[in-house]
N, C-alpha and C positions, 0 to 999 in steps of 0.2 A: 313735824311735814303734816301739812294743811291739805285739804281736798275739796277741789272745786271744781263746778260746774260753770264752762264759759258757755251762755246762750247767745245765739247771734241772729241779728237780722239783718239779713245781706238782700242785694238785686242784683250788682254786677258783680260783685265778688271781695269789693274794696274789703269792708267789714269783716270775712272767713277771712283773706290774707291779715289783718289786726289779729283777730283769735289764733289763727296758728301761729303766728311770730309770738305769741303774749304765751302762748301753750307748750312752747317750747323753751322758754326761758323760765316759766316757772317749773316745768320739769328739771332743767338743770339744775335748780336752786332745791330739789327735795319734794316738790309737791306733787300728787293727784291731778292730775286735770280729766274732765271730759269734757268735749266741747257737742254742742247741742244745734245742729242747722233748725230742725221742726221740733222744738222743745214742748214738752205738755206739759203742766200741771204737776201730775202724778210723776215725773221725771226727775223732778227738784225734794231735793231734801236739806231739813234747817241745817241737820251738822253739817253742810259743806257752805263752801264761802262761795258768793255768787257773782260770778262777773257777767257784766249783759255789755254789749258791744251790737251796738244797732246804727246803721242806715237810717235817713229820710227820706220818702217817696212823694210825691204829688203834693201837696198842699200840706207840709208835716203829717203826712201816714205814715204806721209804722206799718214796714215791710211784710207782704202777705206771708213770709215763712214766718214770721212772728206774731200774725196779728193771730191764730189760737190760741197763745198762751195768754197775751194782752188779755183779750176775751174774757177766758179763762178766769186770771187775775183781777178783773171787773165784774162780771158776773157772779164768780162763786166767793170773792171778797175773800180768801183765806186771811188767818189772824196770824201776822209774818213779824212777829214782838218774838226778839232773840236771831232773827235770819241778820246776819252782813253782807254787807256787796260790793261792789264798786261798778261805774257805770262810765262807756266810755258811748257818746252820741255822736255820729257824724253826718256831716250836710256839709251846703253850699252857703254862704252866707251873700250870695246873689237873690236870694230867693227869700219870700217874708217871714216863710216858715222854718229860720233857718236850724235847724236838730228839733224840730216838732217832736220826730218820734221818740229821742233819746228823753226830751227833756219830760215828754208825756208818760213816760213809764218812770223814772228818776221819780214824780210826784207820787204817782202810782203805789211805788213798793212804798214812800215813806207812809201814805196816808196807810196804811196796810200795816205799818208797824216795823217794818224791815228799817234797820239803821247803816245808814250811808257809812263806809271807812274813812270815807274822804268827797270833796265836792266832783261830780261828775267832769272829767273830759270831755270837750268840744273841739275836734277835729272840723277844721274848715279848709274843705278842698280847693277854696280857691286860693288858699296861701301852704297850704303844706299836699306838693303831690306823691310825699311817701307816709301816709297817715301812719303805716307800720311802725316805724323810728319814731313818730311824735309819741304814739302809743309807746313802743317800749322804753323812752327817758322818761315819761309817765310812771310805769310801773317799776322801774327799780328805784324811784324815790320814795313811794311807798313799801316795796317789798318785806321790807322788815321788821311791818306794823302784824302782819299777815299771824 
């Protein structure tokens, strides 16, 4: 059984719906989950698996509720070697900065030494109107790697 922190960056609620759907599936598989809508760096623990699910706002910006964590990661630059994570970036490909928030956070986590379990999932709102189903299929593909 793995303990998992799910950090959500959301504006209109789609990322939170994805997080809740994945948390339910992970718990069904016997894992423990904590979902953070307003995570702080101190909330996270290297002994837990990190799952980041974020929407993108404006010009590829990180949602306001996730910005304090992103700022703390940038300003404090904690050494994250040994941390394992997966990331879902949500966006709309009709915009120039498609999935910009998720791409930025993925790069930042790797720069700090964290290791992605697999390449990030990018969900395009112009293609998938039920992002939770796309995310659930993705999770089921790698759930046994935890």
